[in-house]
C-alpha angles and dihedrals in degrees: 000000000000116000099152126031123224129216109248113243132210115250135192098190130106132273095299090057091047090055089050096053102052110206098000129104149202126287102178114115127214115228105195140049136051118329130243090201093125088079097042117120114278090219126042110270121235116277119254112245118242098219111113097197139035133201113242132186109259131209125198131214143168127250117179090339100309130097124254126188119230139185121214110211113145139019136185093226115084097205092049091049090055095046093045094041093232132122123289111224121169088177094071089076092085098152140016108309090234088067094065121090114258127258109196117211121185115225122196124356113016142163115279113283093004109176128184121293119224125217091206143002140202110297094037117109092236097046115135130161086225112086138185113229114238117190114216120198128180115229118248112273094022117116108227120238127196110279112214107159139034096236088054088056092047092049092051090048089052089054091051094244096119140007131235116209116188114212132201092240120113121198129197100219111153117199106233100179133029115197140179091227121121097194120079112240122236098220112116097200139040128204112238136185111255136209126199130210143167127253115178091338099309129098124252126188119230140184123214111213114146140020138181094226112087096204092050091049091052095047094049097037093236128127123286111221120172088178090075087075092071085129130021115288091242091067089071127078116269126259108198117212122183116228121196123354114020143161114276114282094007109174128186120289123226125215092205141005139200110299093039118106090233096052118129130158086225113087139183113230111239118187117214120201128182115228118247112273095024118114108225121238127198110280113216106154137045092227089053088056093048092049092052090047090053089052090052094243095120140007131233118209118187115210128209089242127113121202127196100218111153118199106232100179133032112197 
């Protein structure tokens, strides 16, 4: 399970190295061969920022009596996305909502400093960063107590002291730190490693939090979540990562972004490799990659791996 997050590094190795670096990419440039410049951008692309981390709003919750740290990045409800200032993504509902782990939210009167309560956490077999919202309400005349575990909530519901109301809303809220603490921290933000990538020539900022490959999760110190493969990897948008020779400072390339109908924080890893004898150019668009693949200048190889990498800033 992920306790500490690692900064994603740039790699110029092959497919095995790509799998080991999550959402990062190659920066080694080839110096000989024919050029693919005919498909290079007609205007200079945006520069990649140099910052390695970014501050993100943090939310706390209890799981089995201890405090976990969570990011809220995407939600399937458009009104909630607007009010919470996070991404709207209908595509994250990739299975029946009852299949997602529960995120309990107390509505109305509550114990002092009552945070969320998680129905799972990294390291559990059913952990997923995608959660179903469950509204918890204390019955009239009942004095609220601090809720710190899901079975406590279920027991109190069984006694008729509170109600649990499942909703149809799914949240992408990856847990980024599991602690042994029992007190809820006061910090409002948490510093996170950041990855940059191009979408249609501009730079978007992304976090890498969860992956369906156990070895990749371990090497990058991010969460392993088999539950993200609720549907085949190919049903998700593509995240293109260059392996081997590449143009200088080549980041990943996105096939969608927040605001597009197809946007999802869940991505299929797609490895891009330049053919021998072709001089790499900077890749900044998915249709540029597909055009070069059609011309036989590079190859694209989809992998059966799903990454939870929410885009947190569109520039």
